Steps between C-alpha positions, in 0.01 A plus 500: 500500500826319559512646849162355576604162371809503712304599805242221440777255453660599833171469686435157348849386591451615859160322528649177362783528751259546790289205376816285473600586855148415623511163316845425650373585850194279450719209380722541806202497730363186327837324534511592869147368554578185305817441709304544822224267377757237402662521846160461668427200282837348579440544874152351463630210295768440763237491777284259299806285434590465868137448604454223245837359580409471875141385466585125501734551795236698688243224439750237627570707812127559575428127450777421745365748751167321497671191642543691827133443568558124468843458651611801706803308622654521150523879457855477366390299196432820300853638527589407136174639359546822703853552370398432139209745512680786677822476297323494160419874536830578666357613830394365841130473583379497862321175572409283798825308456678789668303444818577268792207265556432365843388154380803435279736634767369241742499218246854571394611472865328162532794354308739608774551239764412628851299794370190377688301490174395163361261351254171408666520116541128449424406790266670538161659839413447638850797635704492530878714639781606257770711499817530699815579839346522511123542830315132550418436844646324754279390861537175588317457877518592493870313176583747226599441141411669166442471316170338155519530397142517580132187335357487310167323806350799719591316694775672532843326390814590713806432476870474846654687518833262744667231299672184520707457311823141408452236235494395345174136558578312600818232242443451144387263411219214260530469431125749295302699793351865407451778586259471820298157591630618471867803718433324774300239544772747515788606796713862448401416526130343842560806611698727401213272671249527829685877471521535422130286798403730722705805419282621794290602308194263208448621484136800295625271212585324233296225254566633152604377162612415446866417150629242445772477120518415299816737220604469220757737336744450168318642642172831399362736789428457446128120493529492814717712699254276378214200631690662831576574560130147400395340752266161421655606670821686805360434852392672766292558809714741786578565385857463209735677286759791267444396138454637211710686395182686836496608442859611140457703584187686782673698234695839393373413151624304430178837445335592130493798389698440717803506361858131588539353433156160644439359274229229690312424193287426261788184304426482332839160561668520769771854589402405868487545511879864393472547759220382774734782408737771443243431820301487723806877542536735681260199702395507878440124529553518383859371764741510524876123475534226339299422638148194416282504316174219473246485121543199371691501203727232226539208739461384858471623675814864395539803606301864386498749720673879495528746623761860455607407192702187348353283455185142444607133576446324778696139621528419816304442692824868456601736802475797437270720711275362571158744575213355615172620331180500688167618431145728732307461518123732284290626825340620638836838667469746578781785741554844359421639542851271277708613147579210368713671514840336658804742795479492526119160370382370490147338832422207511260522781248 
């Protein structure tokens, strides 16, 4: 009997030992799981902490970015907000501030004397290239152009250097169609439309304002420019011709103090004729032969043209050079190497 009791005691002791080992193993597993859970929670809490910490800074940065749509010339104003947001999480974040914008590159150079870039004397927040050969060359996916201006909206107006030697229209109209209607129904418009549609990357371009006003020889310079910029004779489009205003303002003579001052604010009747003469020199848009503008003259079948020797009106059936004008988006970025010269143009990315 004693032997049986001893045997049962031994078996019970062994079972209790095994149970104890199982309990210890389970407790160890629970501790390991609890430790892992705590680490995950700590990591999650840390993420939440940094997200909440940076929310206000992110909101401030995004609010500052929105000002680009209003004032694209002030891109650098968000530098403080950018630094505050990216440093709060201890890492750099890739944003548009790392890019080189074409419009701000041009505007920054306007502050340099002799750069050939000036504030437009008659249009606020517009920057233009003036002089015989300013650094305004640009390469747009293999298409070479010369920059006319940075518009108040931040878009960039470009004159493409490739041209057609063509008539404006092969026929004259008998009805009183002028301005936008005359242009959009012309042969030259269809030629430009075909060329634009052949571009590989049309995403580079944006719709811009093109002015089609009619001026008269009796106009003062001030009056003629007011007519040219009239919204009643304009259209929003992807392409068009340079206006007479673009040509006149490409002359360095619009700067006061020059020997041949081209006064764009002259209110004297018929002074526009003198302006044609005075703005013709020191002008990078001058060409050896006549070139069409979008500005009509005295009626429906004559348009203003410019050349190296003369600014005058010509019938639509005359053959002249035709240079397409396009607008680049205000968000256009360029490679860091281009400087705008003929040998090293700005290169659109």
